[in-house]
C-alpha positions as CSV (number, residue, x, y, z in Angstrom):
1,M,0.0,0.0,0.0
2,F,2.9,2.4,0.8
3,F,4.4,1.7,-2.6
4,R,1.1,2.7,-4.3
5,A,0.9,5.9,-2.2
6,I,4.4,6.9,-3.2
7,A,3.7,6.1,-6.9
8,L,0.5,8.2,-6.7
9,L,2.4,11.1,-5.1
10,A,5.2,10.9,-7.8
11,G,2.6,10.9,-10.6
12,L,0.7,13.9,-9.1
13,L,4.0,15.7,-8.7
14,F,5.0,14.9,-12.3
15,G,1.6,16.1,-13.6
16,L,1.8,19.3,-11.5
17,G,5.3,20.0,-12.9
18,M,4.0,19.4,-16.4
19,M,1.1,21.8,-15.9
20,I,3.3,24.5,-14.3
21,S,5.9,24.3,-17.0
22,G,3.2,24.5,-19.7
23,M,4.2,21.2,-21.3
24,V,0.6,19.9,-21.3
25,N,-0.1,22.6,-23.8
26,P,0.3,21.0,-27.3
27,T,1.1,24.5,-28.8
28,N,4.3,24.7,-26.6
29,V,5.4,21.2,-27.7
30,I,4.7,21.8,-31.4
31,G,6.5,25.2,-31.0
32,F,9.5,23.3,-29.7
33,L,9.5,20.9,-32.6
34,D,9.1,23.7,-35.2
35,I,12.8,24.4,-35.5
36,F,12.5,26.0,-38.9
37,G,9.6,28.3,-38.0
38,Q,8.8,30.1,-34.7
39,W,10.9,27.8,-32.5
40,N,10.0,27.8,-28.8
41,P,12.9,26.6,-26.7
42,S,10.9,26.3,-23.4
43,L,10.7,22.5,-23.6
44,A,14.5,22.3,-23.8
45,F,14.8,24.4,-20.6
46,V,12.2,22.1,-18.9
47,M,14.1,19.0,-19.9
48,G,17.4,20.5,-18.9
49,G,16.1,21.6,-15.5
50,A,14.7,18.1,-14.9
51,L,18.1,16.5,-15.8
52,L,19.9,18.9,-13.5
53,V,17.7,17.7,-10.6
54,F,17.7,14.0,-11.6
55,M,21.3,13.3,-12.6
56,P,23.1,14.1,-9.3
57,G,20.6,12.1,-7.3
58,Y,20.8,9.2,-9.7
59,F,24.6,9.0,-10.0
60,L,25.4,10.0,-6.4
61,L,22.6,8.2,-4.5
62,I,20.5,5.7,-6.4
63,R,23.3,3.9,-8.3
64,R,25.2,3.4,-5.1
65,Q,22.3,1.6,-3.4
66,P,22.3,-2.2,-3.3
67,K,18.5,-2.2,-3.9
68,P,15.7,0.3,-4.2
69,M,13.9,1.5,-1.1
70,L,10.5,0.2,-2.2
71,A,11.4,-2.8,-4.3
72,E,13.5,-5.9,-4.2
73,T,15.6,-5.1,-7.2
74,F,16.2,-2.3,-9.7
75,C,14.2,-2.7,-13.0
76,L,16.9,-1.7,-15.5
77,S,17.0,-3.0,-19.1
78,D,19.9,-5.2,-20.0
79,N,19.4,-4.6,-23.7
80,Q,22.4,-2.7,-25.0
81,S,21.6,-2.8,-28.7
82,L,19.5,-1.0,-31.2
83,D,17.0,-3.2,-33.0
84,K,14.1,-2.7,-35.5
85,R,11.5,-2.7,-32.7
86,L,13.2,0.1,-30.7
87,V,13.8,2.2,-33.8
88,S,10.3,1.8,-35.2
89,G,8.7,2.4,-31.8
90,S,10.7,5.5,-31.3
91,A,9.8,6.7,-34.8
92,L,6.1,6.1,-34.2
93,F,6.3,7.9,-30.8
94,G,8.0,10.9,-32.4
95,I,5.5,11.1,-35.3
96,G,2.6,10.9,-32.8
97,W,4.2,13.5,-30.6
98,G,4.9,15.8,-33.5
99,L,1.4,15.5,-34.9
100,A,-0.6,15.7,-31.7
101,G,1.8,17.7,-29.6
102,I,1.1,15.4,-26.7
103,C,3.0,12.4,-25.3
104,P,1.7,9.8,-22.8
105,G,2.5,11.7,-19.5
106,P,0.8,15.0,-20.5
107,A,-2.1,13.0,-22.1
108,I,-2.9,11.4,-18.7
109,T,-2.6,14.9,-17.1
110,L,-4.9,16.4,-19.7
111,L,-7.6,13.7,-19.3
112,G,-9.0,15.8,-16.5
113,S,-9.7,18.7,-18.9
114,G,-12.6,16.8,-20.5
115,S,-11.2,17.4,-24.0
116,G,-12.6,15.0,-26.6
117,S,-9.4,15.1,-28.7
118,V,-7.3,14.2,-25.6
119,A,-9.7,11.3,-24.8
120,L,-9.4,10.1,-28.5
121,F,-5.6,10.4,-28.3
122,F,-5.5,8.5,-25.0
123,L,-7.8,5.7,-26.3
124,S,-5.7,5.5,-29.5
125,M,-2.6,5.1,-27.3
126,L,-4.2,2.4,-25.3
127,A,-5.3,0.6,-28.4
128,G,-1.8,0.7,-29.8
129,M,-0.3,-0.7,-26.6
130,Y,-3.0,-3.5,-26.7
131,L,-2.2,-4.3,-30.3
132,V,1.6,-4.5,-29.6
133,N,0.8,-6.9,-26.7
134,I,-1.2,-9.1,-29.1
135,V,1.6,-9.1,-31.7
136,D,4.1,-10.0,-29.0
137,D,2.0,-12.8,-27.7
138,K,1.5,-14.2,-31.2
139,R,5.2,-13.9,-31.8
140,A,6.0,-15.7,-28.6
141,A,3.5,-18.5,-29.4
142,L,5.1,-19.0,-32.8
143,D,8.5,-18.7,-31.2
144,I,9.5,-15.8,-33.6
145,S,11.9,-13.4,-32.0
146,P,12.0,-9.8,-33.2
147,Q,14.7,-9.3,-35.9
148,R,17.6,-7.2,-34.7
């Protein structure tokens, strides 16, 4: 129960930070991506500020711990290679982010706004995640590993 309360608090803090920074506003995100037009660098400052807070804590505190405070082990990927699945997923994410101006975190934050377009984006995102799971399950059943 304590773990869930901490996760909820972290999610609320993330959403609040996104709202305060203006990053739930698709216009700001699209402005950041419009490097040949009226470029808005505010997202770069938000990301840079987040890294300035995160990196010292991660490298000086977290990586030196034998295990996380609220879990048995760290959940870090051991995949060190680029494969078709990673590249295609990143490309789809980038295309969706560029077209909609929203990524999953802000989409969840914006659900409270009651916007129909945000709800459609969120439902489309869930459908995409569901379809990927179906493909993965079929691939596992047929014992077909993704090509690298």
